[in-house]
N, C-alpha and C positions, 0 to 999 in steps of 0.2 A: 177421592172421598166416594164412600160408598152410598147407594141411593137409600140405605136406611138411616143414614146420618142426616142426609139431606130432608128426608122426610119428617124426621125429628125437628129438625131446625125450624122447616115450615111450619110445623105445628106450634112451635113456641112463638114463632113470629106472629103467627095468626092470634093465638091467646094473648099474647102481650098488645097487639093492635086492637083487639076486642075490648080489653081491661080499658086502655087509654081511651077509647071511643066511648065507652059507657063514661067514664070518669068526665070528659068535656062535653058531653051531651047536654042540650039544654032542657033537662028535666027536673023534677024534683027529686031530691036525694033518696028518697025512701025507694021510689020506682027504679032509679038506676042501680040502687043496691041489689034489689029483687032480680033484676035482669043480670046484674054482674054474677051473682051467686048462681043463677040459672045455667047461664053460658060457660062460667067458670067449672061449674060441676061436670059439663057435658066434656070441655077439655081435658079434665083431670081423668074422667072416665078413660076419654081416648089415650092419655099418656099413660095410663095404667096398663091398658091393652097392650100398647106399643112395646111397653117396657117388658110386659109378659111374654109377648113374642120374641123379644130378643132373649130373655133369660132361657126360653124354650130352645131357640136357635143354638145358645152357647151350650146347654147342657146336651144338645144332640152332638154337637160338634165336638164335646170334650168325650161322648161315650164312644163316637166313631174313633177317636184318636187313642183312647185306652185299647179299644180292641186290635187296632191296627198295631200299638205298640207290644200287645200280648202276642199277635200272630208273628211279628218281627222277633220277638224274643224267643219264642219255640222255633223258628226257623234257625236262628243263631245257634240256639243250644243244639239243635239236630246237626248243624254243621261242626260245631265243635266234637261232639260225639263221634261223628262219622271221621273226622281228621285224627282225633285220639285213637279209634280204633284201627285206622290205616298205620298210625305211627307205631302202636304197639305191635301190629302184625310185621312191620318192617323190623323193627327191633328183635323180633323172636327171629326173622329170617337171619339177621346179620349175626346174632349170638349163635346160631345152629350152623352158620357157614364157617364162622371162625373158631369152632369147637377144635382141641387138638385132635378128636378122634376121626374127623373127616379131612383135615388138611396137616399132612405130617410135615414138621419144621426139618429142613437139613442141617445136619451140625456143619458148619464152616471150620475149615481149619484155617488158621491165620499162622503165617509163617512170617517171621520178621526178616528183614533184609540182611541182618548180620548172620542169620543161619543158612541162607541160601549161598552166601559167600564161602564160607568155610569148607 
């Protein structure tokens, strides 16, 4: 469990404890409600701030992931282009080496076994 989740859980537990404590306190209802609203708004503000921090962290993480993905995409494209260039170069060497003007083909004479016996 991450530290952020633990802090958020602790904040929720504290808020719930405060609400229950106010409800069961031996005070007038109007006084308890005022205290509850006062403390509740503090806890709500703290929860909003924590949620905002989580959103900022997630946005930064996503932005970093997008940047890394873009860099990786560029590297892969460069690697593919490099390999394609090598393959193209190798194919041109193979074509040049196998052209008839560079490599003469000897004509083979085939004699059948019948012709050699007569």
